[in-house]
N, C-alpha and C positions, 0 to 999 in steps of 0.2 A: 103227315108223317108216313115214311115209307120205309121199306126193310132193306132199302139199297145201301146205306151208309156201309163205308168200308172200314172195318177194323184195320190199323195199322200192323206191320209186321211184327209178331211178338209170340212167343211161347205161351200161348193164351192157355189157361188150366180146361181141361174137359169135365164136363157136368156127366158123371158116370151114372149108370141105372142104380136106383136105390138111394141115391145121395139126395139129400135136401141143401139147397143153397138160400140160406137166409140173407136176404139182400135189402138194402135202404134204397128207395127210388128217388130220395130227394124231396123237397117241400113242394114240388108241383111243377115247375117249368122242366119239360123233358131234356133240355139241353144240359140240365145240371146231373144227370145220369152219369155214373162212372163207365169207365170202358169196361170193367169187370162186370157192370150190370148189364151193358149191352151184349157183352159174350154170353152170359149166362140166358138173357133173353132169346138169343139164337139157336140154343141148344135144347131149351126146357121142353120137355112133353106136356107138364101140366104148369100153370102159373096161378098160383093162389094169390090174391091181391085184396089190399085193405082199402077203405072208403075215401082214404087221402091220396092214394095213387090216380093219377091222370089216366083214363082209360086210354088216351091216345098212344100211351107209353105201351099198351099192348099190341100196337101195330107192328112192333119190332119182334113179337112172336107169333107170327101167323099159322106156324105149324103146331102151335100147343093148345091144349084145352084151357080155357080161362075160366076160373071159379072165382066168384066173389066171396070174400069173407070178413066184409066191413064191420066195424063196431062204431056206433056212434051215439053218444050219451043221450038216453032218453028215447031211443028207437029201438024196435025190435032186432037182434041180432043174435048170431051164434054166440055160445058160451066159448071161453078161450080155451077151457079143458078140450071141449069138442074140435075146436079148429087144430090144436097141437097134435090130438089123436089121429086126425084125419091126415094131417100129414105123415104120421108114422105108417098108416094104412098105405097110403100111396107109395111111400118109399119101399115098404115090404112088397108090394106089388111089382117092383121092378121099375116105376117111373122116374124118370129124372126131373125132379120136383124144384121148382123156384118160388120160395116164399117171398112174395114182394110187398114191403112195407113203407109207408110215407116215412119221409126223413131218415133217420137213421135207426136201424133196428134195435140198439141197446140204449136209445135214449127217449125214454119214456114211451117205447113201443111194444113193450111186452115181448121183445125178441128174445133176452134172457130167459124168459119162462118156456118159450116155445123150443128153444136150443136145448134147454134143461131136460126136458121130456123126450125130444129125440135121442139125445145121449142116453139117457135111462133105458130107452127101447132098443138101443144097439144101431141105432140109425147115423151114418156118418154125415157130417155136417160142414159146411164152409160158410164163414161169415163174410159178407161183403158189406162194407160200411156205406154209409151215404151222407149226404149234407143235411144236418139237421136244421129244422125251420127256425130254431132260436139262434142260429146264425146267419143261415143262408136267406130266411126270410127277411130278417132285420136289414141283411146288407142291401136287399133289393128295395127297400124303404128310405137306404141313405142312412142307415144307424149302424155304427160299428160297435159291435159289443165290447171293445175295449179300444182305448185312445189314452195315449201315454199323458197328456193334460186333464184327464178326467179321472180314469180308474185305474187300478191295478189288480182289482179283483172283480169277477162276475159271479153270480149265483144262478144255477139253473133251477127252478122248483116246478111241481106239477100243483095245479088249481084243485085236482080232487084225487082220492085214493081209490082202492078197489071196491069200495062200499058208495063211491059216487059224490062223498063228502069231501070238504076240505081238510086235508089231511091233518090229523092229530098229532102225529110224530114231528111234525116241522115246529121248530122252536123259531117262531117269528120275531120275537126280541133279539135272538143272536142274529138271524138272517138281517133284519132291520139296521143292526147297528156294526155289522161286520163285513157287508157287501155293500160296495159304492153303486153297482148296477145289478137289477134284479130282472131276471128275464122267467117268465110265467108261461108254461104252457097250459092249456085247458082250463083256463082260470074265468072264463066268461060267466060260467053257471054261479060261482061263488064271488063274483067279483065285489060285492058289499063288504063280506066277511073278510076278504083280503085286504081291501081298502082299510078297515077299520082296524085289522091286526098292524098293518105297518103304521099306521097313524099312532096308533097305541104305543107302539114301540119307539115312538121319537122321531117318525120320517117327516120332512116338513110337508104340508097340505100344497105348498105350490111348488112341489117337485114335478120336475118335466114327467109325461108319462106318454108313451105312442103304443097305440093298438093295432097290429097289422092282421088283416082277415084275409084269407085265399091267398096267402104269400105266395110270391112269385109267378102267378097266374094272371090271365087276363082280368080276371074278377079282382084282383087285389085292390083293397082299400087301406088307407092309412089314417087314423085318428090322432092328432096331437093334442093332448088334453094335459090335466094335472092330477095327482094323486088324489086330492080331495074332491075334485068334480068328475072323476072318470066314470064314474056310474051312470050319473045323469047323462052326460056326454054320449057315451056308448047307447044309452037309450033312445037319446034324440036322434042319434045319428042311423039309429034302427040297424046296428051291426050285430052280425051273427057270426057263430063259431063256423069254422075253425079259425083261431085266433092266436097270435102271440103277442104277448103284453111285456112291455119294457119300461122298467122303473128306473131313472137314474139320468143325470146330465148328459149322458152319452146321445140322448135323444136330441138335444139341441144341436148336434151335428147333421141333423136331418136339413136344417136351414141353408148348409152350404154343400150337402152332399145328396140332396135328392137328385140323383143322377138320372133317373128316368123323366122327370121334369125337364131337368137339362137336354136331354134329347130331343126333346119337342120344341126346344128355342127358348124355353123359359131361363131367365137367369137366376143366381142363386139370391135367397131372400137376404142372407147376411152373410159377408165374408168372414166375420170373426165373432160367431155365435156364443164363444164363452167368454168374451171381453178380455181377450189376452192382450188384444192391441199388436199382436205380430203372429207372423204365420210359423208354423210348426217346425222346428229346427231340425236339419238331418241329423241321422245318427253319427 
């Protein structure tokens, strides 16, 4: 990757000294950055980036200081409050600050907390959304989070709360009964509890599940399993976070939409994974 990519003609916003731009870097593939993100990288004096941001993306900001502020479960990392206040200090020092976060900063990314702290300290903020792993990562696995023959609802949940435990505030009974497809972020640590909660709420044990690790990167792995067997299958496959877990029949669409394998010359495994006996009709 180089910094030679040209932005198209447009009145691009200017990152002013003393501002913090809170920006989503997407799920991993640098090509999934938005043009606003690239524009921000070109201008920043300081880029503070998370653990899930591909470091090659920083090549587009050679003029900037690069500061790592990653937080990974179970590993030593900076406290969230300290990270937020560091952003304040940098902005108050007149720096052009880019806070680069994996996925979308407002989807289980603590972006709301950081933006709130900045505003409380009088620091001007711009929010640049990014592609969330729960959508983009599954798309790279060939799994649409919505499909009109499968689901008219999708629920995004986090697998752990601020304490690192399974969120007690989640009503798993309602989630299990009310959402046809469930997308779980950061759920690997508590996969057994999540499985049991969904089974206890009435989800079938043979319901399709996909686990996508290192989504959209060269290290991406996809495990197709079922709700009842996913804990054992994850252990057998020695999968590690970061991972997105998708529960629901939309996982079956990977049998026909695994586009990365098709790009390698492999034929779809099943042209009719839903058993409908017909192609989807046009709208």
